[in-house]
C-alpha positions as CSV (number, residue, x, y, z in Angstrom):
1,X,88.7,112.3,106.9
2,X,90.9,112.1,110.1
3,X,88.4,109.7,111.7
4,X,88.7,107.3,108.7
5,X,92.5,107.4,108.8
6,X,92.5,106.7,112.6
7,X,90.1,103.7,112.2
8,X,92.1,102.3,109.3
9,X,95.4,102.8,111.3
10,X,93.9,100.8,114.2
11,X,92.8,98.0,111.9
12,X,96.2,97.8,110.2
13,X,97.9,97.8,113.6
14,X,95.8,94.9,114.8
15,X,96.5,92.9,111.6
16,X,100.2,93.7,111.9
17,X,100.3,92.5,115.5
18,X,98.5,89.3,114.5
19,X,100.7,88.6,111.5
20,X,103.9,89.1,113.6
21,X,102.6,86.8,116.4
22,X,101.8,84.1,113.9
23,X,105.4,83.9,112.9
24,X,107.0,81.4,115.3
25,X,110.7,81.5,114.5
26,X,113.2,81.0,117.4
27,X,110.6,80.4,120.1
28,X,112.1,82.6,122.8
29,X,115.5,82.4,124.4
30,X,116.2,78.7,123.6
31,X,118.7,79.6,120.9
32,X,120.6,81.8,123.4
33,X,121.4,78.9,125.6
34,X,122.6,76.6,122.9
35,X,119.4,75.0,121.6
36,X,118.1,75.0,118.1
37,X,121.2,76.0,116.2
38,X,119.7,75.0,112.9
39,X,120.7,78.1,110.8
40,X,118.8,79.7,108.0
41,X,116.2,77.9,105.9
42,X,114.1,79.2,103.0
43,X,110.5,80.2,103.8
44,X,107.8,78.4,101.9
45,X,104.0,78.6,101.7
46,X,102.1,80.3,104.4
47,X,105.3,81.4,106.2
48,X,106.5,83.3,103.2
49,X,103.1,84.9,102.8
50,X,103.2,86.0,106.5
51,X,106.6,87.7,106.0
52,X,105.5,89.5,102.9
53,X,102.1,90.4,104.5
54,X,103.8,91.8,107.6
55,X,106.1,93.9,105.4
56,X,103.3,95.3,103.4
57,X,101.2,96.1,106.6
58,X,104.2,97.8,108.2
59,X,104.6,100.0,105.1
60,X,100.9,100.8,105.1
61,X,101.0,101.6,108.8
62,X,103.9,104.1,108.3
63,X,102.2,105.8,105.4
64,X,99.0,106.1,107.4
65,X,100.9,107.5,110.3
66,X,102.6,110.2,108.1
67,X,99.3,111.1,106.5
68,X,97.7,111.4,110.0
69,X,100.5,113.6,111.1
70,X,100.2,115.9,108.1
71,X,96.4,116.2,108.3
72,X,96.4,116.9,112.1
73,X,99.0,119.6,111.8
74,X,97.1,121.7,109.2
């Protein structure tokens, strides 16, 4: 059981990293030095899907981590 949880946690973490890296908002420190001051805009299409997908993956990762902690302490 612990092995399945560990493998699923690794898969979820790789998917979470990928979905976060696909979101390209801000593009580094350019906004710090006065560039790209555009403000807020609404997310549409694939960008909205990535935000929701990242949130769901983060929640799943936290749940798996807690389950892993509870199982390994017994």
